[in-house]
Each structure stands twice: as C-alpha cells, then as structure tokens.
N, C-alpha and C positions, 0 to 999 in steps of 0.2 A: 586606884585608877577609876575614873568615871566610866559608866556603861551607858551607851546610847542604845535605846530600843526603837527599832523601826519596823512597824507593821506595814509592809509595802503592798497595800491593796491596789487592785487594778483601777478603782475609781477614786479613792482617797488614800493618801498615806498618813499614818499616825506616827508621830515621832516625839520623843522626849527622853529624859534621863531616868534610869532606874532609881526608884525611891520617890519620884514625884507621884502625887495622887492621880494625875491624869496627864495625857499627852500635852506637851507644850504647843504643838503645832498640828493642825488638821487642815490639809490643803489638797486641791485636786492633783491627781497624779497624771498630768498630761501637759502638753504645750498647745498653743493655739495661735492662729493669725486671723486678723480681721480681713474679710474679703476685699481684695484689691490693694492690700497694704503689705509691706515687708516686715513691719515690726513684729517680733516674736514675743508672745506672752507666755510666761512660765509659772506654773503652780498657782500661788495665791494672787498673781496679777490678774488671772482670769475672773476672779470674784469681783473685780472692780468694773467689769463690762456689764452694762445694763441689757443690751439687746444681744443675747447669745445666739440668735439666728444668724448673725453676721460672722460668726466664728467658724473657722475650719480647724478641727481638733486633730492632734496627733497623739495617740495613746501608746505608751510603751508596751502594753500587754496585748497579746492576741490569743484568744481562746483560753485565757487564764495563765499563759506563760509569758515571761518577760523576753521579748524578742528585739525590741528597738532600744538599744543602749545609748544611741545618740540623744534621744528624747529623755530617757531616764537619767542620764548623766546631768543634763541641764536641770532637771527637777531636783535631784539630790543636791547639786551645788547651790541651788536656790534655798533649799531647806537647811543645809549645814552652814551656809555662808554668813556674812556679816549682817545681812538684812533680817535674819531670823535667829538661829540657835548659836552661831559663832562657835562651831565645833572645831577642836584641834585634833584631827584624826590620829596623829602620831602618839598622842597621850590618852586615847580613848578606845575602849572595847566596843564592839558592835554586835548587837543581837538583831538579826534580820529574818523576816519570814520569807518562805518560798513555797510554791505549790507542791503538793505531793507528786512524786514520780515525774518531776521536771526532767526532760531529756538531759543526759549527761553533758552533752556539748554546751547547752545553755547554762547549766548550773556551774560547770567548770569556768566558763567565761565570766560569770558573775563573781566568782571567787577571785579571778585575776583582777577584775576592776576594783574590787574592795581593797585588795592589798597593794596593787600597783598604781592604780589611778588615784585612789583616795588615800592610801597609806595608813589604814587603821592598824592599831597595835595588836589587836586580836579580834576574832570573829567567830560567831556561832550562827548557823543557819538551820532553821526548823520550820515546818508547816505551822500556820497560825493555830490550827486545831490542837496541836501538841501543847502550845502555850496556854490555850484556853482550858484544856484538861488539867494541866498542872495547877493553874490558878484555882480551878474548882475543887480538886482533891485536897489542896493545901488549906482551903478556907472553910470547908464544910465541918460542922461540929462532929465530934466523935459519936459513934453509934455502937449499940450492943451488937455482938456478932449474930448474924442471921444465917439460917441454912442456905447453902449454895451461894453465899455472897462473898466477894473478894474483898477482904479487909486487911489492913496492916495491923501490926501490934498496937494495942490501945484503942482499936475500933475506928481507926481513920480509914475512910474510903480510898481505895487505890485502883478503882476501875470506873470508867466513864465512857459514854458514847457521845462524841461531839458532832453536831450537825453544823457545818460552816457554810452558810448560803450567802454568797457575795455577788459581786458585779458580773463575773464571768461564768460561774458554775456553782454547784452545791456538792460538797463532799460530806460523806458520812464515815467517820473514823472511830473505830473502837480502840480504847486505850487500856493497858494494864501496866501498872507501875511506871506510868508516864512514857510508855513506849507503845507505838502503834502496832496493832495486830494486822500486819500488812495483807494477809489473806482476806481480811474482812473489809478493807477499804472499798467504798463504792462511790462513784461519781455520777451525779445527775447533771446533764448538760443544760441546765436552766439556771440563769442568774438574773440579776437586775437589768442588765443590758438587753437581754432577750425580752423580758417582760415590758420594758419601756418601748422597744421597737414594735412589739405586738400591739401595745396601746396606741402608738402612733398610727399604725396601719388601720386599726379598727376605727379610730376617730376620723381619720382622713377619708375613709370610705363612707361614713355615716354623716359627717358634718363638715368641719373646716379641714382644709389641707394643712396638716401639721407635720409633714414628712421632714421638714428642715428644722423642726423645733424639738430636738432631743431633750435639752435641759428643761424646757418649759413642760413638756409632757412627763418628764421624770418628776418634776415638782407636783404635777397633778396626780400622778400615780401614788406618790408618798402621802399626799394629803387626803385622797378619797378612796383608794382601793382597800378592800378587806377580803378576808377569806370566809366564804359562806360555810355555814355548818351543815346545810342540806342543799347542795347545788341543784339537784333535780327539782326540788320543790320550789326554789326561788326562780328557776328558769320557767317553770310551769305558770307562775304568777304573771310573768312578763311576756309570754308568747302571744302572738296576734290572736285575737278572739279569745283571750283568756278569761272572759266573763267578768263578774264584779270584782274579783281579786285584782285584776289589772288596774281598775280605776282607783284602787286604794294605794297604789305603789308609792305615790308622793308622800302620803301620810305615814307610810311605814319607813320613810327615811331612805328609800333606795335611790330616788332621783335627787341628784345634787348638781349645783351649778358651779363651775370654775370660771372666774372672771379673768379674761386674758389682759395682759398689760397693754396700755396704749403708748407707753414710753413718753407720755407728757404729764399725766396726772399720777399714773402708777407705773412702777418699773418692774414689779414682780406680780405673777398671778396669785390669786387668793380664792378661797372658798367663799361663795356668797352666803350672807347671813340667811338662815332658814327659819328664823323665829317667826311665828305667826303674827300677822299685823292686820289691823282693820283695813277695809278696802279704801276708805277715804285717806287714811294715813299713808297707805302704799302709793296712791296716786299723787299725793302731795310730795312724797320723797322722790318719786320718779321725775317730777318737774325740776327738782333741785339738783339731781345727780347728772353728771355728764353721760353721754351715750356710751354704752359698754358693749363689748363683744363677749358673749357668754358661751362657754362650752358646757353643754348639758351632758352629764354622765349618768347612766342608769345601769344597764346590764354589764357595761365594761368594768364597773367597780369590782365585781367579784369574778367575772370571767377571766380577767388577766391573771390574778394570783392563782387561779385554779390550775394553771399550767404546771405549777410546782407539784401538784398531785396527779395531773393527767398530761404528761408531756406529749402524748399522742395527738392532743388537740392542735398542736403546731407542727405535726409531722415527725416528731422524734420517736424512734422505735425503741423505747425503753420504759420501764416502770417509773412510777412516781416516788415521792419521798417516803411514804409508809413502806412500800415494797423494798426500797433501798435499805431502810433501817432493819427490816426483818432479815434480808439477805446478809447484811453485815454481821448481825449478831449470830445468826445460825452458822456462819463460817468460822466462828470462834470456838474455843474449847467449851464443852458443856458446863464446866464449873464456873465460867465467867458470865454466862447468859443472864442469870437472875440479876446480877449486879449491874450489868449493862442496861437492861430494860428499866431498872429503877433509878438510873442516873443518866438520863438523856439531857444534854445541854444544847440549847439553841443559841447560835452566835451568827453574826453577820447582819447586814442591812435588811435583807428580805424577811427576817423573822419579826420585824417591827409591824408587819401587816396585822391588824387586829383580827383575832380569832384563829391565828395559825396554830398556836400551841394546843388549843382545845380541839381543833379539827384533827390535828395529827394524833393526839391521844385517843380520840374516838375511833379513828380508822385503825390505829395499831391494836386497839382492844379487840377488834374483830379478827385480826390476823395472828395475835400472840396467844399461846396457850393460857388458859385461865389461872393456872397455878403460878404464873409469873405476875408480880405486881409491876405497875407502870407508873413512872413519874417523869414528867417533862418540865425542865427548869429553864426559865428565860431570865437571864441576868438583867439588872436594872440598866446596864449600858452594854447591849450585845455587840455594838460596833467597836467599842474600846476594850472589850473583855480580853482579847488576845494580847493587846498591848500591856494591860495590867499584869497578865501572866508572864509576859516577857521580862518585866522588871523583877518579879519574884524568882523566875527561873535563873536569871543571871546571878542572883545572890546565893541561891541554893545549889546550883549545878556548875561551879566554875570549871570543872574538868571537861566540859563540852566545848570549850573555846580552843581554836587553833591560833597560835601566836604568829606574828610576822616572822620570827626566827624559824619556826617550824615550816612555814610556807616556803621561805627561801631555801631551806635545806631539802625538803621533799618534793616541792613543786605542787602546782594546782591539782593535777590529776590524782596524785596520791592522797592529798588532803581531802579531796572530794570523795574518793572511793573508800578510804579507810577511816574517815572521821565523820564527815557530814552525812554520808549516806547510811551510816550504821548507828548513829546516836539517837535516832528516833524510830 
C-alpha cells in the first residue's frame, strides 16, 4: 500500500510518496482572493498571480495550530486531486505532521477529517521534529561509544535535539530513541511570519509604505537578511555620528538595495547588482535602464533575524533560542545531555539565514559547561528534512499507524488519546 507523506506547514505544505527522493509538490498552504473579485485561488494557483498586494489571504493556521478546516480542506483537495498527485485515499496510508501539544479538540477533529472526509486507509500523526530526528539518527554514520553519550548497539546515535523554526513558531525538542522528552520541549514564539511583519513595519517607518506587501517583504527578507555574529559591534558602526566606520558601511556589504517590481518590466523583486563599476559606465547604464523603485536595506538586514535571539526586542517576555536550547537539555536526564549538545539539528525555513548556525554555537558555548562538546548540524535541505524523515519513518515504524477499521471501532477520541498522543 502506498504511503503519502504530508509535512503540513503553516506557510508551505510539502507532499509526496514515501520512497521518493523529494516532495512531489511544494505549494502555499492558504487560499486567497483578488480584491474586489469572488474567484477563490487555492494553493499553487496563488503562484500564478504577479501582484500579490492585490490578494487577501486566508491561512488555515493561527499561531501554529490548524484552526480553519474550511480553507485547509480546499488546499488538501487541490493537492490530492486530479490536477496534482491524483491520490486514492481508500488505498493510501497517510503520514501527516502536527504541532506539538496541539489542543485535543483540534487534533481530534483533524483525525475525523482524515478518516471521514478524505477516507484514508490508515494514518500516523507526528510533530515534524520527530520525523527530522528519526531521519538524522537513521542516516548518521556509526560512532565509537563516548562517555555520557546515548548510543544504540553498533554505535548508532539515538539521541538528538531538533530545532524546528518555521512560519509560526520555533520549537526545541529533545529526542531519545525517536521519542520526545516532553519535559524538555520549549517553544519560542518567533517564526517567519513575525519576522516578516517586523521587517514590514521597520521599512514602512523608514522608507516606503509596505504594510500591504507581505509576500514582497518576505522575498526581501529571504534574499537580504542575515544573522550578525556581533550585534552590538555592527550596531555601533551604523549609529548616528558613528565616525569613520559609518562611512565604510557600504564597502563592508551592509547596505544593499532591493529593486521593487513595477509589474511592467519586472514581476518579482530582486537584489540590485552590487558589483563595483566605473562612474562613466554607471551613468551610461542608468540612461538605458527604466526608472526603478529601490528599497535600501541596511540595519534591517541583521536587526530582523536578531529577534530569534532576543525576542524582547519586539515585546515578547521570553528568552531567545540559545536559552531555550539550554533549558530543554537541562530538563532531560543527565545521561542524555552530552549527546543532545553534540547532536543539534536545525530545520525549518528560518535556519536558512546566513550565520545562524555559527551564532547559535557561539552563544551556546558561553552557556554550556566546557566539558560538553557542541555540534550544530544544518541539513542541505532544512525545509524538506522532516518530509524526508516521514518517508523513512513510514517504512521503519508501521506499528504507529491507526487503520480505518480501528478508527471505526474505537472512535476518534480513543485513537487520539491512546495512539497519536503517546507514540511520540
């Protein structure tokens, strides 16, 4: 029986069949309408729209939890239907991700939709971090046993700390034998949506009004933002009256320009070429180029991702990512801590900020006792890493599935309480 793996992210959903090297479909997990029109755009239909400022989005997720099943139902039908994967649910098993500690009422209702609305033959629901951890521990080379490290027989790693930083939130989840150590799970209420909104507000205050341009500012964030290795030092260079260091900022690569689309010559924003050119050559090129609206980004490039390390900058009363990692590990058994610190995996879209892994390791080194070694791993595809783990998990852990017959016999509440809630 084929197994469909669905990493149901709040921004994008990744879906494909177990055994495939990569997801067959990556599409926006939302619906939208053009302003003043009744036509509903679902999933990948939205990618065909050039001017996203004219779109009014409806997202199924609110603060990381799936609450709008009317919108999600339409997105899933689009993904599973004839235009995309052509899934036959009655003959297919489903592995689907779900946020840790989703309220029971929401989780139970999703179980009902999967079996009653779509009619899948069997289902397994797990947090994306569990699938990422399973993928990591299954693919790492065997190691020699080390003191205080949690290893399986034959030297296979069986302990990992997964940092999953996505659209709505960032979770830190310690794992042992592919099971979450629930006392150690920590959530930082910073995700890609908050960072993009913060960038929108900052840019709108300083330059153009971009409050209605979520998608455009998200593109600018992904293209230009980075994590500073010394935030205080970089801010000192750029402060008013910062002396000669301030005059060097453009040469140091801090200031960059993001060209806004005019929807005539260009449909997408892009980073302006920063290659040095002779003055005469530059003037000649300016005569030939059409007039452009340029968004100049300087301090915003590293102030926005800094919120992951200092949530108090936007009024959140909680520690940042390094503090969450230390709290998560210290909440676990002392025999697991060495292995957790040496097997930190970064997944999710926010970990693609340049410099994030290095900055996290630097700050952790100041917080973690020196007798623990630190290793931070960033997969080559951190966005699709959980999906890849889902395919492997389905093949190696068939006992985690609830079949349609079991659902019909015991009901959604029993399946949720005695199977889905305890298998991770």
